[in-house]
C-alpha positions in Angstrom: 50.4 -44.2 -117.7 49.3 -46.6 -120.4 45.9 -48.2 -120.7 47.0 -51.5 -118.9 48.0 -49.5 -115.8 44.7 -47.6 -115.8 42.8 -50.8 -116.3 44.6 -52.3 -113.3 44.0 -49.3 -111.1 40.3 -49.2 -112.0 40.0 -52.9 -111.3 41.6 -52.6 -107.9 39.4 -49.6 -107.1 36.3 -51.6 -108.1 37.4 -54.4 -105.9 38.0 -52.1 -102.9 34.6 -50.5 -103.5 32.9 -53.9 -103.7 34.4 -54.9 -100.4 33.3 -51.6 -98.8 29.8 -52.0 -100.1 29.6 -55.6 -98.9 31.2 -55.0 -95.5 28.0 -55.6 -93.5 27.3 -58.9 -95.2 31.0 -60.0 -94.9 31.0 -59.0 -91.2 27.8 -60.9 -90.4 29.0 -64.0 -92.4 32.3 -64.1 -90.5 30.5 -63.6 -87.2 28.3 -66.6 -88.0 31.3 -68.5 -89.1 33.2 -68.0 -85.9 30.2 -68.5 -83.7 30.4 -72.2 -84.4 30.3 -73.3 -80.8 31.5 -76.4 -79.0 27.9 -77.6 -78.7 27.4 -77.3 -82.4 30.6 -79.3 -83.0 29.5 -82.0 -80.6 26.1 -82.2 -82.4 27.9 -82.5 -85.7 30.1 -85.3 -84.4 27.1 -87.1 -82.9 25.2 -86.9 -86.2 28.3 -88.1 -88.1 28.8 -91.1 -85.7 25.1 -91.9 -86.0 25.3 -91.9 -89.8 28.4 -94.2 -89.7 26.5 -96.4 -87.3 23.5 -96.7 -89.7 25.8 -97.5 -92.6 27.8 -100.0 -90.6 24.7 -101.8 -89.4 22.7 -101.7 -92.6 24.8 -102.8 -95.6 22.0 -102.0 -98.0 22.1 -98.4 -97.0 25.8 -98.3 -97.7 25.3 -100.0 -101.1 22.6 -97.4 -101.9 25.0 -94.6 -100.9 27.8 -96.0 -103.1 25.4 -96.5 -106.0 24.1 -92.9 -105.6 27.5 -91.5 -105.6 28.6 -93.6 -108.5 25.6 -92.5 -110.6 26.1 -88.8 -109.7 29.8 -89.1 -110.7 28.8 -90.7 -114.1 26.2 -88.0 -114.6 28.7 -85.2 -113.9 31.2 -86.8 -116.3 28.7 -87.2 -119.1 27.4 -83.7 -118.6 31.0 -82.4 -118.8 31.6 -84.3 -122.0 28.4 -83.0 -123.6 29.1 -79.4 -122.4 32.7 -79.5 -123.6 31.7 -80.8 -127.0 29.0 -78.1 -127.4 31.5 -75.5 -126.3 34.1 -76.8 -128.8 31.5 -76.8 -131.6 29.7 -73.5 -131.0 32.5 -71.4 -129.3 35.8 -72.7 -130.6 37.5 -69.3 -129.9 37.1 -69.6 -126.1 39.2 -72.5 -124.9 39.4 -71.1 -121.4 35.8 -71.8 -120.7 36.3 -75.4 -121.5 39.2 -75.5 -119.0 37.0 -73.9 -116.4 34.3 -76.5 -117.0 36.8 -79.3 -116.8 38.3 -77.9 -113.6 34.8 -77.5 -112.0 33.9 -81.0 -113.0 37.1 -82.4 -111.5 36.4 -80.6 -108.3 32.8 -82.0 -108.1 33.9 -85.6 -108.9 36.9 -85.4 -106.5 34.7 -84.1 -103.7 32.1 -86.8 -104.1 34.7 -89.6 -104.3 36.6 -88.1 -101.4 33.5 -87.9 -99.2 32.6 -91.5 -100.1 36.1 -92.7 -99.4 36.1 -91.0 -96.0 32.7 -92.6 -95.2 33.9 -96.1 -96.1 37.1 -95.7 -94.1 35.2 -94.5 -91.1 32.8 -97.5 -91.4 35.8 -99.8 -91.8 37.4 -98.4 -88.6 34.1 -98.7 -86.7 33.6 -102.3 -87.8 37.1 -103.4 -87.0 37.2 -101.6 -83.6 33.9 -103.2 -82.6 35.0 -106.6 -83.7 38.2 -106.2 -81.5 36.1 -105.1 -78.5 33.8 -108.2 -78.9 36.8 -110.6 -78.8 
């Protein structure tokens, strides 16, 4: 066996031992994850509909939310550019780190814009459905 094979075997053994040592925490986490009851789902849906109702009835709150999301996206993008330029200047031999930073930044920005898009679409549906019910 060469060194690459031994490295792979030792890595897999470390992974298995890590799962064995964290079994209690993994078990409690999955128990909590799957104990998400129907009541909790109803409470979540009620909070979400109340939030949509607030944004639909108070346009200034929606503008504040859109502005907050836009500023946080700009901040993440600026921080990414600064971090990438610092990485390129001080650590030019590790381009993988820059790709990881770019990937993480893309996930953050995409998540924020996706959540905002979902919120705006939900408000739009609520406004148009209430206007049809009023007619």
